[in-house]
C-alpha positions as CSV (number, residue, x, y, z in Angstrom):
1,X,-9.6,-14.4,-17.7
2,X,-12.7,-14.2,-15.5
3,X,-13.9,-10.8,-14.4
4,X,-14.7,-10.8,-10.7
5,X,-17.8,-8.7,-9.9
6,X,-19.3,-8.2,-6.5
7,X,-22.8,-7.3,-7.6
8,X,-24.7,-7.7,-10.9
9,X,-25.7,-4.1,-10.6
10,X,-22.0,-3.3,-11.4
11,X,-22.4,-4.9,-14.8
12,X,-25.2,-2.8,-16.3
13,X,-24.7,0.5,-18.1
14,X,-27.3,2.9,-19.5
15,X,-27.5,1.1,-22.8
16,X,-26.2,-2.4,-22.3
17,X,-26.2,-5.4,-20.0
18,X,-23.5,-8.0,-19.5
19,X,-24.0,-11.7,-19.5
20,X,-21.8,-13.7,-17.2
21,X,-21.2,-17.4,-16.4
22,X,-22.6,-17.7,-12.9
23,X,-20.3,-20.6,-12.1
24,X,-17.0,-18.8,-13.0
25,X,-18.0,-15.1,-13.4
26,X,-16.6,-15.2,-16.9
27,X,-18.0,-12.5,-19.1
28,X,-19.8,-14.1,-22.0
29,X,-20.9,-11.0,-23.8
30,X,-22.4,-7.5,-23.7
31,X,-25.9,-7.0,-25.1
32,X,-27.6,-3.8,-26.2
33,X,-30.7,-2.9,-24.2
34,X,-33.8,-2.4,-26.3
35,X,-35.3,1.1,-25.5
36,X,-39.0,1.9,-25.6
37,X,-38.9,3.0,-29.2
38,X,-37.1,-0.3,-30.1
39,X,-39.8,-2.3,-28.3
40,X,-42.5,-0.5,-30.2
41,X,-40.7,-1.1,-33.5
42,X,-40.5,-4.8,-32.8
43,X,-44.1,-5.0,-31.9
44,X,-45.1,-3.1,-35.1
45,X,-43.0,-5.6,-37.1
46,X,-44.8,-8.5,-35.4
47,X,-48.1,-6.9,-36.2
48,X,-47.2,-6.5,-39.9
49,X,-45.9,-10.1,-40.1
50,X,-49.1,-11.4,-38.5
51,X,-51.1,-10.4,-41.6
52,X,-49.5,-13.0,-43.7
53,X,-48.3,-15.5,-41.1
54,X,-51.9,-16.0,-39.8
55,X,-53.1,-16.9,-43.3
56,X,-50.7,-19.8,-43.7
57,X,-52.0,-23.3,-43.3
58,X,-50.9,-25.5,-40.4
59,X,-48.8,-27.5,-42.8
60,X,-47.0,-24.4,-44.0
61,X,-46.3,-23.1,-40.5
62,X,-45.2,-26.6,-39.5
63,X,-42.5,-26.5,-42.1
64,X,-40.6,-23.9,-40.1
65,X,-41.1,-25.6,-36.8
66,X,-39.8,-28.9,-38.1
67,X,-36.9,-27.1,-39.7
68,X,-36.2,-25.6,-36.2
69,X,-36.3,-29.1,-34.7
70,X,-33.7,-30.3,-37.3
71,X,-31.5,-27.3,-36.6
72,X,-31.6,-27.9,-32.8
73,X,-30.7,-31.6,-33.3
74,X,-27.9,-30.7,-35.6
75,X,-26.5,-28.1,-33.2
76,X,-27.4,-29.9,-29.9
77,X,-24.0,-29.7,-28.3
78,X,-23.4,-26.0,-29.1
79,X,-26.9,-25.0,-27.8
80,X,-26.5,-27.1,-24.6
81,X,-23.0,-25.6,-24.0
82,X,-24.5,-22.1,-24.2
83,X,-27.3,-23.0,-21.8
84,X,-24.8,-24.5,-19.3
85,X,-22.4,-21.6,-19.5
86,X,-25.0,-18.8,-19.2
87,X,-27.6,-20.4,-16.9
88,X,-25.2,-22.6,-14.8
89,X,-26.9,-25.9,-15.3
90,X,-24.7,-29.0,-15.6
91,X,-24.5,-30.0,-19.3
92,X,-26.5,-33.1,-18.8
93,X,-29.3,-31.1,-17.2
94,X,-29.2,-28.6,-20.1
95,X,-29.8,-31.5,-22.4
96,X,-32.5,-33.3,-20.4
97,X,-34.4,-30.4,-18.9
98,X,-34.1,-27.8,-21.5
99,X,-33.5,-29.1,-25.1
100,X,-35.2,-32.6,-25.1
101,X,-38.6,-31.2,-23.8
102,X,-38.5,-28.7,-26.7
103,X,-38.0,-31.4,-29.2
104,X,-40.9,-33.3,-27.8
105,X,-43.1,-30.2,-27.9
106,X,-42.2,-29.5,-31.5
107,X,-43.2,-33.1,-32.4
108,X,-46.5,-32.9,-30.4
109,X,-47.8,-29.6,-31.7
110,X,-46.8,-30.1,-35.3
111,X,-48.7,-33.4,-35.3
112,X,-51.7,-32.3,-33.2
113,X,-52.4,-28.6,-33.5
114,X,-54.7,-28.8,-36.5
115,X,-56.9,-31.2,-34.6
116,X,-56.7,-29.3,-31.3
117,X,-57.7,-26.1,-33.0
118,X,-60.4,-27.4,-35.4
119,X,-63.9,-26.0,-35.1
120,X,-66.0,-27.5,-32.3
121,X,-69.8,-27.9,-32.9
122,X,-72.0,-26.8,-30.0
123,X,-75.4,-28.3,-29.3
124,X,-78.1,-25.6,-28.9
125,X,-80.8,-27.8,-27.7
126,X,-83.4,-29.8,-29.6
127,X,-86.3,-27.3,-30.0
128,X,-85.5,-23.8,-28.9
129,X,-83.2,-23.0,-31.9
130,X,-84.5,-25.5,-34.4
131,X,-82.5,-25.5,-37.7
132,X,-79.8,-23.4,-36.2
133,X,-76.2,-24.5,-35.7
134,X,-73.3,-23.1,-33.7
135,X,-69.6,-23.8,-33.3
136,X,-66.4,-22.6,-31.7
137,X,-63.8,-21.3,-34.1
138,X,-60.2,-20.9,-32.9
139,X,-58.5,-17.9,-34.5
140,X,-55.0,-16.5,-34.0
141,X,-54.9,-13.6,-31.5
142,X,-52.1,-11.5,-33.0
143,X,-48.9,-10.6,-31.3
144,X,-47.9,-12.6,-28.2
145,X,-45.5,-10.9,-25.8
146,X,-43.5,-13.4,-23.8
147,X,-41.4,-12.5,-20.7
148,X,-39.4,-15.5,-19.7
149,X,-37.4,-16.5,-16.6
150,X,-33.7,-17.3,-16.0
151,X,-34.2,-20.7,-14.5
152,X,-35.4,-22.5,-17.7
153,X,-34.3,-20.0,-20.3
154,X,-34.7,-22.3,-23.3
155,X,-37.5,-24.7,-22.6
156,X,-40.0,-22.3,-21.1
157,X,-40.0,-19.6,-23.8
158,X,-39.6,-22.2,-26.6
159,X,-42.7,-24.1,-25.5
160,X,-44.7,-20.9,-25.5
161,X,-43.2,-19.7,-28.8
162,X,-44.0,-23.1,-30.5
163,X,-47.6,-23.0,-29.4
164,X,-48.0,-19.3,-30.4
165,X,-46.4,-19.8,-33.8
166,X,-48.2,-23.0,-34.8
167,X,-51.6,-21.3,-34.0
168,X,-50.8,-18.4,-36.4
169,X,-49.6,-15.8,-33.9
170,X,-46.4,-13.8,-34.0
171,X,-44.1,-13.3,-31.0
172,X,-42.0,-10.8,-29.2
173,X,-39.8,-12.4,-26.6
174,X,-38.1,-10.6,-23.7
175,X,-35.7,-13.0,-22.1
176,X,-34.3,-12.7,-18.5
177,X,-31.6,-10.1,-18.2
178,X,-29.5,-13.0,-16.6
179,X,-29.8,-15.2,-19.8
180,X,-30.0,-12.9,-22.8
181,X,-27.6,-14.9,-25.0
182,X,-29.9,-17.9,-24.8
183,X,-32.7,-15.6,-26.0
184,X,-30.6,-14.5,-28.8
185,X,-29.8,-18.1,-29.7
186,X,-33.5,-18.8,-30.0
187,X,-33.7,-15.8,-32.4
188,X,-30.7,-17.3,-34.3
189,X,-32.5,-20.7,-34.6
190,X,-35.5,-19.2,-36.3
191,X,-33.3,-17.0,-38.6
192,X,-31.3,-20.0,-39.7
193,X,-34.5,-21.9,-40.7
194,X,-35.8,-18.9,-42.7
195,X,-38.8,-18.0,-40.6
196,X,-40.4,-14.9,-42.3
197,X,-39.2,-11.6,-41.1
198,X,-41.1,-10.2,-38.1
199,X,-42.8,-13.5,-37.1
200,X,-40.4,-13.9,-34.2
201,X,-38.7,-10.9,-32.5
202,X,-36.6,-10.4,-29.4
203,X,-36.1,-7.4,-27.1
204,X,-33.4,-7.4,-24.4
205,X,-33.0,-5.5,-21.1
206,X,-34.1,-5.3,-17.5
207,X,-37.6,-4.8,-16.0
208,X,-38.2,-1.5,-17.9
209,X,-38.0,-3.4,-21.2
210,X,-40.6,-5.9,-20.0
211,X,-42.8,-3.0,-18.8
212,X,-42.5,-1.4,-22.2
213,X,-43.5,-4.7,-23.8
214,X,-46.6,-5.0,-21.6
215,X,-47.6,-1.4,-22.4
216,X,-47.1,-1.8,-26.2
217,X,-50.6,-3.1,-26.9
218,X,-49.6,-6.7,-27.8
219,X,-52.6,-9.1,-28.0
220,X,-51.5,-11.3,-25.1
221,X,-48.8,-11.4,-22.4
222,X,-47.3,-14.6,-21.1
223,X,-45.1,-14.1,-18.0
224,X,-43.2,-16.6,-15.8
225,X,-41.6,-15.1,-12.6
226,X,-42.3,-13.7,-9.2
227,X,-45.7,-12.9,-7.6
228,X,-44.7,-9.3,-7.1
229,X,-43.8,-8.7,-10.8
230,X,-46.8,-10.7,-11.9
231,X,-49.1,-8.3,-9.9
232,X,-47.5,-5.3,-11.6
233,X,-47.9,-6.9,-15.0
234,X,-51.5,-7.7,-14.4
235,X,-52.2,-4.2,-13.3
236,X,-50.4,-2.7,-16.3
237,X,-52.1,-5.0,-18.7
238,X,-55.5,-4.0,-17.4
239,X,-55.0,-0.5,-18.8
240,X,-55.3,-1.9,-22.3
241,X,-57.4,-5.0,-21.3
242,X,-54.6,-7.2,-22.5
243,X,-55.1,-10.9,-21.6
244,X,-52.4,-12.3,-19.5
245,X,-51.1,-15.8,-18.6
246,X,-49.1,-15.8,-15.3
247,X,-47.0,-18.6,-13.8
248,X,-45.9,-17.1,-10.5
249,X,-43.7,-18.3,-7.8
250,X,-43.8,-21.9,-9.0
251,X,-47.6,-22.0,-9.0
252,X,-49.6,-21.6,-12.2
253,X,-52.3,-18.9,-11.6
């Protein structure tokens, strides 16, 4: 039976949030909110996992991403049904706008990341620095904190996760409070393919959880959402000089 709620504020308690189907108001599940200490523990796990994950070769990291692709394809209907139920997209849109782009991204970055991130030689001029050479070397940053939106709850974070992982970073994801079960399904995918413990982590909750993630001294923050929240994230990140990537109000900035 569907539970009729007038306002989403009625759904949250001090320690949990409730996921509902926006089309039917059916309750899909209750999820524990990650408190500040929990966020810090997940970030510490990601930092510890980074030590070994960053040392793997592109081929070794690709194994897990290709395994994730195989898992997604084998469980396509189940994943799309979840996206449709929690986000409200029609099933066909869940397939074409959420899952298929992720499969393409997995293919692309597995095939091309080693070339994209190979050393680039830089010309220093002909005479001033004779017998000297210089190049750009791309190294993993560390822990990437991702705060993802409700409107593309699978394709947006998965694209960012794929790029972070293949480059040797570890990830802590905070999904939208409106689509936490999809975030937990992403976690399940990586567990099913045996991704090493701590390489991918998830924290759940409302804005406070995201604020705790920004304040946790991760090595980079990626946020997709409103201009107002983006401003607050940029200001908070500045306290620790944390680099940020912000896509705000439909315009990449």
